[in-house]
N, C-alpha and C positions, 0 to 999 in steps of 0.2 A: 690735359699739364703737363709741362716737363719735367724733369728729374731734375736732382740736383744736380744731375750728370750731365744734363742736356741744357743749351742753347736756343734761343731762337738766333735769325740773323738779323743785323741793325740798319739803318744807314748811316750814314757820315755824323749824321748829328745823334746819334745814339738813340734813336728809334726803333722798335721794332717793323721790320720791314716784313708786308705782305705777301706770301705765299701768294696772290692772286695782280701782285704785281706784275705789268710786262717789265724786265730786264733790257735795259741798254744793247748788253754783248749780251751772245745765242741765243739771240730771241728766236732760234731755229727751231731749240733745243723745247728752247719752251713752249716751242707751239704741239713738239711733238712729246708733252709731257701727260700727255690726257686734257682732260675735262677741267675745264673753268668756269670761274661769273660767263655769266649770258652777258653781259658789259665787254667783255675783257677778249670773248672772243669776237664781237662781234668788231671792234678795234681791230683785231689782230687783222678777220677778214681785209678789213678795210685798206689794211697794210698789204695786203699780197697785193691786193688788186691794185694798190697807187705802185707797187714795181713790174707788175707785167706793165704796166700801161705807160711806165716810164721807158720800161723797154726796148719793149714797140715800136713809141715813140723816137728813139735814136738808131732802132736799126728799120726802119723803114726802109730807107734806101741804100739798104747797105750794100746787097747783092747784083750778083749771083756771089758765094762766101762756100770756100770750101775750110772747114774746122778743122784741123792739126790739134790731137791732144798727145800729152807725154808729160813727163815727169816736171816738176820745176827744182829740180834737184843737182841738176849734171850742169856741170861750170864749161866756162866758153872752150876751155881745152881738153874737152870730152869728146871720142867724134860723133856720140850722137847728138851733141850737139850740133857738131861742123851738120851733120846730113838732116839735121833739123832746118838749118839756113838755105842750103841750098834746098827744100823743099819749098819754102817760103816763097824763094823767087821765083824758080818753075812755075809753083800753081800760079804766081802775079803775071808770069809771062806769056800765060796759061790762057788768061783776063779775068783771073778769080778774086776776090777781097778776101786774104785770108785772117781769118777767126779761130781767136785762140782763149782760154783762159784766161790769157791778162797777164798773168804770175813770171819770174825767171826758168833756169832752163830752158827745154824745150821747146818753148809757150811765145817764151822772151826772144829764140833764134828762130821761131817760124816768122813771126812780126820784122824781125830787122830784118831777116832774108826779103823779105813782104818790101821793107821799106826801103830796101839796099836794091831792087827791080825798078823803081817807081812805081809801086802799086798801094791799093789800100790796104792797110792793117788795123785790125781790131782787136781789144780786148772786155773780155766779160770776165768782169775780175769779182772776187768770194770775198768778205771779209771774215778773214781767218786770223788769228795771234801768231803765227808762224807762214813760213814758205810762199807766203802771195802776196807778194811786194808788189805792185802794177812796177810792168815794161821800159824802158824808157823807147821803146821801137813803136809807139801805137797813132796812129791819124785819130781814134778814137777810145775811150775807156769810161765800161758801163759799171760799176759797182752794186753786186746783188748779197742784199741781207740774207738770202735763201738756198739753197744750193739746188733747192727742184725750178727754182725759177729759170736759176745761171741756165739749170741744163737744155729749156726746153730753149731760151734761147741760140746757143751752142746746138741745137740743131735745126731750130722754127727756119732756117734762113740758108743752109748748105745745101748743098746737090750732090756734095762727098764730102768725105773721113779720110784721113790721115792719123793711122794710131804708131808712135810709136812710139820707145819704152816709156813704161810708167810703172806707178803703183797699184795700188787699192782706186784711186782716182779713177788712175784711166784705165783699168777694168770696168770701171762702175761705167765707164761712159761710152765704152763699148761695147758692152753689152747691153747700155740704155738703148743704140743705135737700132746692134742686133735683132734685140727684142723687136723694136719698132716697125722694121721692117719686115722680121717675121711673121706677124702680125696683119699685116699692111695697113699700119696707120704712117706711117707713110712711106712715098714710093721707096722702092727697090732701087737705092740711092749705089754707088760703090765705096764699100771700106780696102784699104789698104792697108794693109799692118807693113811697118818698116823695119825688119831688122830678124834676120830669122834666128843667126845665131836665141835671141832671144826669146823672139815668140814662137819659137819650132817648138816646142811640146806643148805648145796652148793650143797649134793648130791642128798638130795631131790629137789632140783631148776631144776637138768641135768636130775631125771626124771621127772620133769613137762613139761619140752624138749619134751620128750618121750609121752608121755601121749597128748602133743598137738602137736605135730606130727612136729617139727622141729629139731627131729635127727630121727633116726629108731632106735630101740630098741637094734640092735648087736654094735651099736654106744659105745653101756657102756657094752658090757660084758668085754671086758680085767680091768676093771676100779676097782678098788675092793677098801674099805674100810674100813681099821682097829684101834687095835691101838697093834698089836699084832706081833711082829717080827718075831716069828713062819711062825705065817700066809703068811705075806710078804714075809717070804723066801721060804714056797712051793709053793706059786701064782708065783711067779719068775722062778722057779726051771720047772715048772711045765709048765709056757707060753714063756721062755725064751730059758734054756739051754736046755731043752729036745726037743723042736718044732723045736730052730735052730741047735741042735746038736751042742752046745757049746764046745769045752774042755779047764776041768781047768786050769788055768792057774797055774804050781806048786811056791810054796813055795819055794824062795832061800832057804840051808842048812846053817844057817852061821857055823855052825862044820866047815865045809870043804867051808869054804871062800866063801861061796856064799853072793850075793850082788845081 
């Protein structure tokens, strides 16, 4: 029984809202709140399955991709934005589809570079109350409700990962990829950290993990720290293109009416 100072949530019609009713917003938070009724959890499972299927169908012919991670907060005049734009252009020239989280900042810049090079640009967007507005430089945009499904898509179709400066979300994506490689859940695809000043202490801490034997030296073999787009592309060429014998995706010739 609620006390005099407690209130129960209500709907727009001022009717009590059931705590077991799926919410239209914050559905991932609802999913992680704990056990719900059997019917509610069954419907949640079907929504998750449907979102996975939609992602698989949209991205089945997307690859080979390289996923670029980084902050949504850098503006167009920031040096990291320009660096990400160069990365997107170079990856496209290397024959890759450029995939990002589909939002502004680093993500927009990488997608923009890919578009300027005449390559394919894809965004896996997430529904958020702030920061995550779709980039205007996308050939294809898929919006996801659940972070964990989006992360699967960002990894599933990629043969390399380029990580530019970012915040907690970028760290989550970086260590997700590292963990999957370390545990052999995915192949040892190359990971490039772009931004020596930004990532120097993080890279030093990873080397400290090696010294403390909490990870193996080979876990860092394919992790590269650089400021050079040329070095990054040479690393990806060696450890992704040649190693996996990838075929470059031919670019459309606009004079022939190709798109």
